[in-house]
C-alpha positions as CSV (number, residue, x, y, z in Angstrom):
1,M,0.2,-29.7,-26.4
2,P,0.5,-27.7,-29.7
3,H,1.4,-24.0,-29.6
4,R,-2.0,-23.0,-31.0
5,T,-4.1,-25.1,-28.8
6,F,-2.1,-23.7,-25.8
7,F,-2.6,-20.2,-26.7
8,W,-6.4,-20.8,-27.1
9,F,-6.1,-22.4,-23.8
10,I,-4.6,-19.8,-21.9
11,L,-5.9,-16.7,-23.4
12,P,-9.0,-16.4,-21.2
13,S,-6.8,-16.6,-17.9
14,A,-4.4,-14.1,-19.4
15,L,-6.9,-11.5,-20.4
16,A,-8.7,-11.9,-17.0
17,M,-5.1,-11.4,-15.2
18,L,-4.4,-8.5,-17.6
19,L,-7.8,-6.6,-17.0
20,F,-8.0,-7.3,-13.2
21,I,-4.5,-7.5,-12.2
22,A,-2.0,-5.7,-14.3
23,L,-3.9,-2.8,-15.5
24,P,-5.1,-1.8,-11.9
25,I,-1.7,-2.2,-10.8
26,V,-0.3,0.0,-13.4
27,S,-3.1,2.6,-12.7
28,V,-2.3,2.9,-9.3
29,V,1.6,3.2,-10.0
30,I,0.7,6.1,-12.3
31,Q,-1.7,7.8,-9.5
32,S,1.0,7.5,-7.2
33,L,3.0,9.8,-9.2
34,Y,0.7,12.7,-9.3
35,V,-0.7,14.8,-6.3
36,D,-3.7,17.0,-6.3
37,H,-3.6,20.3,-7.9
38,D,-3.0,23.5,-5.6
39,Q,-6.0,25.5,-5.2
40,V,-6.0,28.8,-7.1
41,L,-6.4,31.5,-4.4
42,V,-7.5,34.9,-4.9
43,V,-6.6,37.9,-2.6
44,S,-9.3,40.5,-2.8
45,E,-8.9,43.7,-0.9
46,N,-12.0,45.6,0.6
47,C,-11.7,49.2,1.7
48,G,-14.3,51.0,3.7
49,P,-14.2,54.2,6.0
50,F,-12.0,52.6,8.5
51,G,-9.6,51.3,6.2
52,C,-8.9,48.4,3.7
53,T,-8.8,44.5,4.7
54,Q,-7.9,41.8,2.8
55,S,-9.6,38.4,2.3
56,T,-8.5,35.1,0.6
57,S,-10.8,33.1,-1.3
58,V,-10.7,29.9,-3.6
59,D,-11.1,30.5,-7.3
60,A,-13.2,27.5,-8.2
61,A,-13.2,28.2,-11.8
62,A,-9.5,28.3,-12.3
63,T,-9.1,25.1,-9.9
64,A,-11.6,23.4,-12.3
65,K,-9.6,24.6,-15.3
66,L,-6.5,23.1,-14.0
67,S,-8.1,19.8,-13.1
68,E,-9.7,19.7,-16.7
69,A,-6.0,20.4,-18.2
70,A,-4.3,17.7,-16.0
71,P,-7.0,15.2,-14.7
72,L,-4.2,13.3,-12.9
73,G,-3.0,16.0,-11.0
74,R,0.2,17.6,-10.7
75,F,3.1,15.5,-11.5
76,N,4.9,14.8,-8.4
77,G,7.4,12.0,-9.2
78,L,8.8,10.2,-6.2
79,G,7.9,12.9,-3.7
80,T,4.9,11.3,-2.4
81,Y,7.1,8.1,-1.7
82,L,9.7,10.1,-0.1
83,N,7.5,12.2,2.2
84,R,6.9,12.0,6.0
85,A,3.8,10.0,5.4
86,H,5.9,7.1,3.8
87,L,9.4,6.5,3.4
88,A,10.5,9.7,5.3
89,T,13.9,9.6,3.9
90,A,14.7,13.2,5.3
91,E,13.3,12.4,8.7
92,I,15.2,9.0,8.9
93,A,18.5,11.1,8.0
94,Q,17.9,13.6,10.9
95,A,16.8,11.0,13.2
96,W,20.3,9.1,12.3
97,R,22.3,12.4,12.8
98,T,20.6,13.4,16.2
99,S,19.4,10.1,18.1
100,G,22.8,9.4,19.8
101,G,22.3,5.8,19.7
102,M,20.4,2.8,17.9
103,A,17.5,2.7,20.5
104,G,16.9,6.4,20.1
105,F,17.0,6.1,16.3
106,L,14.5,3.0,16.2
107,S,12.2,4.9,18.5
108,Q,12.2,7.9,16.3
109,V,11.7,5.9,13.2
110,M,8.9,3.7,14.6
111,S,6.9,7.0,15.5
112,L,6.8,7.7,11.9
113,P,3.3,6.8,10.4
114,F,4.4,4.5,7.5
115,Y,7.0,2.6,9.6
116,K,4.6,2.3,12.6
117,A,2.1,0.4,10.3
118,L,4.9,-1.4,8.7
119,S,6.2,-2.8,12.4
120,F,2.6,-4.2,13.0
121,T,2.0,-5.7,9.6
122,V,5.3,-7.5,9.7
123,A,5.1,-8.7,13.0
124,Y,1.3,-9.9,12.6
125,T,2.7,-11.7,9.6
126,A,5.7,-13.3,11.0
127,I,3.7,-14.5,13.9
128,V,0.4,-15.7,12.8
129,T,1.5,-17.4,9.3
130,P,3.6,-20.2,11.1
131,L,1.5,-20.6,14.1
132,V,-1.6,-21.0,11.4
133,I,0.3,-23.6,9.7
134,L,1.5,-25.5,12.9
135,F,-2.0,-25.6,14.6
136,G,-3.7,-26.3,11.1
137,L,-1.3,-29.3,10.5
138,A,-1.9,-30.4,14.3
139,V,-5.8,-30.2,14.0
140,A,-5.7,-31.9,10.8
141,L,-3.8,-34.9,12.2
142,G,-5.8,-34.9,15.0
143,V,-9.0,-35.0,13.3
144,N,-7.8,-37.4,10.8
145,G,-7.1,-40.0,13.7
146,L,-10.5,-39.8,15.2
147,P,-13.1,-42.6,14.7
148,R,-15.4,-42.0,11.8
149,M,-18.5,-41.2,14.0
150,L,-16.6,-38.4,15.7
151,K,-15.2,-36.9,12.4
152,G,-18.0,-35.0,11.1
153,P,-19.1,-33.2,14.1
154,T,-15.3,-32.3,15.0
155,I,-15.0,-30.9,11.3
156,F,-18.0,-28.7,11.5
157,V,-16.8,-27.1,15.1
158,S,-13.3,-26.7,13.7
159,L,-14.5,-24.9,10.5
160,L,-16.7,-22.3,12.6
161,P,-14.1,-19.6,12.5
162,M,-13.7,-19.5,8.6
163,I,-17.6,-19.7,8.4
164,V,-17.8,-16.1,10.5
165,T,-16.9,-13.3,8.5
166,P,-13.8,-11.5,9.3
167,L,-15.3,-8.2,10.6
168,I,-18.0,-10.1,12.5
169,G,-15.8,-12.4,14.3
170,S,-13.2,-9.6,15.3
171,L,-16.4,-7.5,16.5
172,I,-17.6,-10.6,18.8
173,L,-14.1,-11.0,20.2
174,Y,-14.2,-7.2,20.8
175,W,-17.3,-7.5,22.8
176,M,-16.0,-10.4,24.7
177,I,-12.8,-8.8,25.8
178,D,-14.7,-5.4,26.6
179,A,-14.6,-4.5,30.4
180,D,-18.1,-5.6,30.5
181,G,-17.6,-8.8,28.4
182,I,-17.1,-12.4,29.6
183,L,-13.5,-12.6,29.0
184,G,-12.7,-8.9,30.2
185,K,-14.5,-9.7,33.3
186,A,-12.8,-12.9,33.9
187,L,-9.5,-11.4,33.3
188,Q,-10.2,-8.9,35.9
189,W,-11.2,-11.3,38.4
190,I,-8.1,-13.6,37.8
191,F,-5.5,-10.8,38.4
192,A,-7.8,-9.0,40.9
193,D,-7.4,-5.7,38.8
194,P,-10.8,-4.1,38.3
195,A,-9.0,-1.5,35.9
196,L,-7.3,-4.2,33.7
197,S,-8.3,-3.6,30.1
198,L,-6.8,-5.4,27.0
199,K,-7.9,-2.4,25.0
200,A,-5.7,0.1,26.7
201,S,-2.3,-1.7,26.3
202,P,-0.7,-1.6,23.1
203,T,1.1,-4.7,23.8
204,L,-2.1,-6.6,24.9
205,T,-3.9,-5.3,21.9
206,W,-1.3,-6.7,19.7
207,L,-1.6,-10.3,21.3
208,T,-5.3,-10.0,20.9
209,L,-5.1,-9.3,17.4
210,F,-2.3,-12.0,17.0
211,I,-4.7,-14.5,18.7
212,Y,-7.7,-13.6,16.6
213,G,-5.7,-13.9,13.4
214,I,-4.5,-17.4,14.2
215,W,-7.9,-18.5,15.5
216,H,-9.8,-17.2,12.2
217,S,-7.1,-18.6,9.6
218,T,-6.3,-22.1,11.1
219,P,-9.5,-23.5,9.7
220,F,-8.2,-22.7,6.2
221,A,-4.9,-24.5,6.9
222,F,-6.9,-27.4,8.6
223,V,-8.9,-28.0,5.5
224,V,-6.0,-28.0,3.1
225,F,-4.2,-30.3,5.1
226,Y,-6.9,-32.7,5.9
227,A,-7.5,-33.1,2.3
228,G,-3.7,-33.6,1.6
229,L,-3.8,-36.3,4.4
230,Q,-6.4,-38.4,2.6
231,T,-3.6,-38.9,-0.4
232,V,-0.7,-39.7,1.9
233,P,0.0,-43.6,0.8
234,E,-0.9,-46.1,3.4
235,D,1.6,-48.6,2.5
236,T,4.3,-46.1,3.0
237,L,3.1,-45.4,6.4
238,E,2.5,-49.1,7.1
239,A,6.0,-49.8,6.0
240,A,7.3,-47.1,8.5
241,M,5.3,-48.7,11.3
242,I,6.8,-52.0,10.4
243,D,10.3,-50.6,10.4
244,G,9.4,-49.4,14.1
245,A,8.7,-45.7,13.4
246,S,6.9,-43.7,16.2
247,R,4.0,-41.7,15.4
248,W,6.1,-38.4,15.4
249,E,8.8,-40.0,13.2
250,R,6.0,-41.1,10.7
251,I,4.8,-37.5,10.7
252,R,8.2,-36.1,10.2
253,Y,9.7,-38.1,7.6
254,V,6.8,-39.4,5.8
255,V,3.6,-37.2,6.1
256,V,5.3,-33.6,6.2
257,P,7.7,-34.4,3.3
258,Y,4.7,-35.7,1.2
259,M,2.7,-32.8,1.8
260,S,5.3,-30.1,1.2
261,P,3.7,-28.8,-1.7
262,L,0.5,-28.0,0.5
263,L,2.5,-26.4,3.1
264,V,4.2,-24.1,0.4
265,F,0.6,-23.3,-0.9
266,V,-0.5,-22.3,2.6
267,A,2.3,-20.4,3.4
268,L,1.8,-18.5,0.1
269,I,-1.8,-17.7,0.9
270,Q,-1.3,-16.9,4.6
271,L,1.5,-14.4,3.7
272,M,-0.4,-12.5,1.2
273,D,-3.7,-12.5,3.3
274,N,-1.7,-11.7,6.7
275,F,0.4,-8.8,5.1
276,R,-3.0,-7.2,4.1
277,V,-4.3,-7.4,7.6
278,F,-7.2,-4.7,8.0
279,E,-10.7,-6.4,9.2
280,P,-9.5,-7.1,12.8
281,I,-8.1,-3.4,13.3
282,V,-11.5,-2.2,12.3
283,G,-13.4,-4.8,14.5
284,F,-11.4,-4.1,17.4
285,S,-11.3,-0.5,17.0
286,A,-7.3,-0.8,17.5
287,Q,-6.3,1.9,15.5
288,A,-4.9,3.8,18.6
289,N,-2.3,0.8,19.3
290,A,-2.0,-1.0,16.0
291,T,-2.4,0.3,12.4
292,S,-1.3,-1.7,9.2
293,L,-0.4,-0.7,5.7
294,S,-4.1,-1.5,4.6
295,Y,-5.6,0.4,7.4
296,A,-3.3,3.3,6.2
297,I,-5.0,2.9,2.7
298,Y,-8.3,3.1,4.1
299,S,-7.6,6.2,6.3
300,D,-6.2,8.0,3.3
301,L,-9.4,7.3,1.3
302,R,-11.8,7.9,3.9
303,G,-13.7,11.2,4.3
304,D,-14.4,14.1,1.9
305,N,-10.5,15.0,1.9
306,A,-9.4,11.7,0.3
307,Q,-5.7,11.6,-0.7
308,Y,-5.7,9.2,-3.7
309,A,-2.0,9.8,-4.0
310,S,-1.0,8.7,-0.6
311,A,-3.3,5.6,-0.7
312,A,-1.6,4.6,-4.3
313,T,1.7,5.0,-2.9
314,T,1.0,3.0,0.4
315,S,-0.9,0.5,-2.0
316,V,2.3,0.2,-4.4
317,L,4.7,-0.3,-1.2
318,T,2.2,-3.1,0.0
319,V,2.5,-4.9,-3.1
320,L,6.3,-4.4,-3.1
321,G,6.3,-5.9,0.4
322,V,4.3,-9.0,-0.3
323,A,6.5,-9.5,-3.6
324,I,9.5,-9.5,-1.2
325,L,7.9,-11.8,1.3
326,L,6.8,-14.3,-1.6
327,T,10.5,-14.3,-3.1
328,P,12.1,-16.6,-1.0
329,V,9.3,-19.3,-1.0
330,L,8.8,-19.1,-5.0
331,I,12.7,-19.2,-5.4
332,R,12.8,-22.4,-3.1
333,T,9.8,-23.9,-5.1
334,W,11.4,-23.0,-8.3
335,R,14.4,-24.9,-7.2
336,D,12.6,-28.0,-6.0
337,F,10.9,-28.2,-9.2
338,N,14.0,-28.0,-11.4
339,R,15.5,-30.8,-8.9
340,K,12.7,-33.2,-9.5
341,R,12.7,-32.6,-13.3
342,A,16.5,-33.2,-13.2
C-alpha cells in the first residue's frame, strides 16, 4: 500500500485514539501531580465584657483567588503516589522494621487501602480469567458437537448471562444469596446453620464474586471460540481421526493450536476487564469485604468532597497494572508473529 494511501487510511483511527485515549490519559497523569489548594483560614478575635474569644473561618474570596491563579491546584509531585492511601512507602518501611516476620509484614501491608484493593483485584483477575477461557472453550466444544436442532436453544441459554447487564446480574445473585433468598436458605438448610451468611465472611464474599465473574464472562469467551470452531479445517480433523487420534488429542493438537490467536484475544480482553472489576462490588454491596482499584476511584469521586488527585493517582496506577499484565502476552504474540514471518 502506498504511504499516502496508508496515511489517509489510518488517520481517522489515529485521531480517535489521540482524542479519546491518549489525551485523557495525559490529563489524568497531570491531575495526579496536583492537589487542592489549602483553604485560607482567618482567625478573628471577639472581645466582650467577660474576655476575648477566637474563632476561625474560611476566607472564601482568598481561596477562590488561589483557584483562579492555579486552576489545577497546588503542585504535589509524587506526593499523592507515595502517601498512605496509595503506595504508602513510609508505612511499608515502618512495617518492615517493626513487623518481626514476613507474616506480620504482609498483614500490615494488606491492611493499607491501596494494597487491600490491589490484592482483591489481582486475585479476581488471576482466578476468573483462566477459568473463563477454560469454561468458554468447553461450552463451545460442547455446543459445536450438538445436533443442529438443539444448537439454537442451547446457544440462547448460554448467552443469557452476557445479555444481563453486570449490575443487574450482580443484584439478582445478591438477592438470591441473601438470608431470605433461595440460595441463602438452601445453604442454611444444607449445613444446618440458620446463622450462615455468605455476606458476613470475607472468604465467602470473595468466592461469590469470583463465581459471578466466571458466570458473567464465560458467554463472551464461548461466542468467540464457537465462531473460531467453525473455521477449523475439517480435513485436518478427519486426518487426525484416521490416524487414530482421540477426541481429546484432536482438541489438544489440532483445535487449540489452530485457535491460539483467539485464545490470546480472549485473554487480553479478560485481563483488561477483570483488572477493572467494579460492578459486582457495588451490586453485592461487598465493599466491607472486597474492594478493587476501580471501586477506590469511585469512592474518591463520590460525594461533595471529591478527591480528584487521589482518583487520578489510582487511575494511573491501574493503567500501569493493566500494562504490566498485558506485557507478557503481547511479547509472546510479537515473537510468534516474527517466527511466522521468518
